[in-house]
N, C-alpha and C positions, 0 to 999 in steps of 0.2 A: 549598390546592388548586393554586396556581401552581407549587409545588415538584414536583408530579407531572409537569408537562409535559416538562421535560428528560429525566426518567427514561423517560417514554413514548417519546420520540424515540430514546433509547438502546436500548430494547427493540425498536423497529422496525428498528434497525440489526442487532440480534441475529437478529431474524426473517429479515431479508434474507440473513444469513449461513447460516441453517438452510435456507432455500430454495435457496441456491447449492449447498449440500452435496448436496441431492437431485438437482439438475441435473447435478452432476458424476457421481454414481452412475449416472445415466441417459445418460451420454456426451453431454450437451448443454453442452459447455464454454463456448460463447459466451453461452448463457443464464446460466450461472453467473457469467460476467464481468459481465453487465448487472446481475445481482442484487447483486454486490459494489459496483458503481458506485452503485446506489441506496442501499446501506448507507452509502456514503461521504457521501451527501447528508444522511442522518439524523445521521451522526457529526459533520458540520460544524455542523449546526443545534442539536444538543443542548447543545454547549458554548456556542454563541453565545446561545441562549435562557437558559441558566443564568446567564451573566454579565449579560445585560440585566435579568433578573428578580432578580439578586443572591440566588440560591438554591443557590450552590455548597456541596457538602457531601461528607463522606466516603463516603456510600452511592453518590452519583452517580459519584464517582471510581472506586470499586471496580467498579460496574456497567459503566461505560464500558470499563474494561480487559477485563472478562469478555466483553463483546460484541465488542470489537476482536479478542480472541483467536480467536474463531470466524470472523468475517468477514474479517479481515486476516491471520490466522495459520494457521488450519486450512485454509480454502478455497484460498489460493494453494498450499499444500503439496499438496493433493489435485489441483489442476489440473496442477501440474508432474509429479506422479506419473503422471497419465494421459498427459501429453505425452511423458514419458520412455518409457512403454510404446509409444507410437506411434513414437518415435524408434528404439527397438530393432528394431521391425518394419521401419521404413524402411531401416535399415542392415543388416538381417539379422544382428543381434548376439544372442548367447546370454548375456546378462548379467542374470539374473533378479533380482539384488539391487540393481541400479542404481536402479530407480524409488524404492526406500525412502529413498535419500539426499535425496529431495525434502522429506522432513519435517524436514530441517535448517532449512528456512524456518520451519516451525511452532515448532521448539524455540527458534530465535533470537528469534522474536516473543514467545514466552512469557517468556523471560529478560528481554527488553527491557521488556515491560510490567510485570513484577515490579519491576524497578529503578525504572521510572517512578512506581510507586505509593508507593515509600518515599523517593524523593528530594523535597526541597522544591520548591515550585512555581517555575518559571522562565519567562522570556519566550520563550526559544528551546528547542529540543529538544537533548538529548544523544543522539547517534546518530540514524540515519535512522528517522523515524516509521513505524510499521507500515502505515498507509494508503498512504504514499508507496511503500513497498516492495512492497505488494500491486499497485499500479498497473503495475509492470513486468511482472508475471506474468499478470495478467488481460488485458493488451494482446495477448498471443500468440494466444489463441483468437479474438479479434476480428479480428486481422490475417489469420489463416488463413481465417476465415469470410467476410470482406467485401472484402479487398483483397490477399490473399496471392498473389504470383507464385510460380512454381516455385522460383526462386532464393531468395526470401524464406522460403518454407515449408521448403526444405531447410536453410536457416540456423537457423530456429527449431527444427525437428525434428531437431536434431543433439545426440546425447547429451553431447558435450563442451561445447557451448554451454550447455545446460541445467545441467550439473554445475558449470561455472564460475560461472554466475549464481547458482546456489543457494548455493555457498560464499561468494560475494561479498556476497550479500544478508544472510546470517546474520551476517557480520562487520560490515557497515556499520551494521546495527541496534544493534550493541553496542559499537562503537568510541567512546571518550570524546571525540568531536568535536562541536562545536556546529553544528546545522543550523537555519537561520533559520525562524521561524514567520511566520504572517501576522496575528498579534495586533497590532492598531493601537494600540500603547502609546507609540510615540515622539511627542514633542510637535512635533518638527520634521519636516515632510514629506520633507525631504532625507534624513533618517535612514532613511526607508522606501523610498528609491529602489532598493535591491537587489531588494526584493519587486516593485516596479513593473516593473523591467527583466525579471524572470522572467515576469511576466504577459504582457508584450509579446512576448517570445520564444516563450512557450507558445502564444499565439494564432497567431503566424506558423507555428510548427511544425504546429499542428493543421490550419490551412487548407491547407498544402502537403502534409503527410504523413498526415493523418487519424489512424487508430489507431496507425500506426507511430511517431507523434510521442510517444506516452505514455512509453516508456522513455527517450527523449531528454530529455523535460521533467524527469524525475526526476534524470537525470545532470546536467543544467544546474543544477537546484536544489542538488545537492551541491557542484558546482564553485563556484557563486556564494557558497554558504555558507562554503566554505573561504577565500575571498578577502575576505569581508565583515569589516569592523572592528566589533567588539562592545564595548559599554561595560563597563568593569571594575566 
């Protein structure tokens, strides 16, 4: 019975993603972003519960990737698709095929998750994790809805900004670089100091910048990971 709890949490992550899709279709992008954030909570706890209960298994791993594909792969692609449509109207551009490039995010996430399923388990990630990548894009509707200034909205609703971030995210998810995780497996607390530094920086960013901090937190995560020393 206890083995069903992590899978239930994973299914709630998937449900959150499905709800987010409906919100996007109804042009409630900020609600879709909140649904993805809720999905992230379930995604965090399903792995934690599985490790605590020692019920890790192949079904849970496959189910987790399927849920992540919807919540952190499909939904960010749909959000950027809608943002690109808005950007084209803002700049009065007739580029009807541009919004479809948003699904490079979805394709990149699918490929990254497929590789994750066949690689041996590791303490750290290879490539940017799909939830971290999703944070960048779900931040934009929240910034626009709750704190966006004219200058910030113009920057976000710029087709070149969105196109650059789309290509960059698909690349980062699949580059063979190590991205540190928050699994507390190090015996020495000092070995966990890069994660603690990221937490402190993230708190400061969130207090000062609110939703605008989210993309910067992901960027900081990547930068610290690149300079972190990993055990061989």
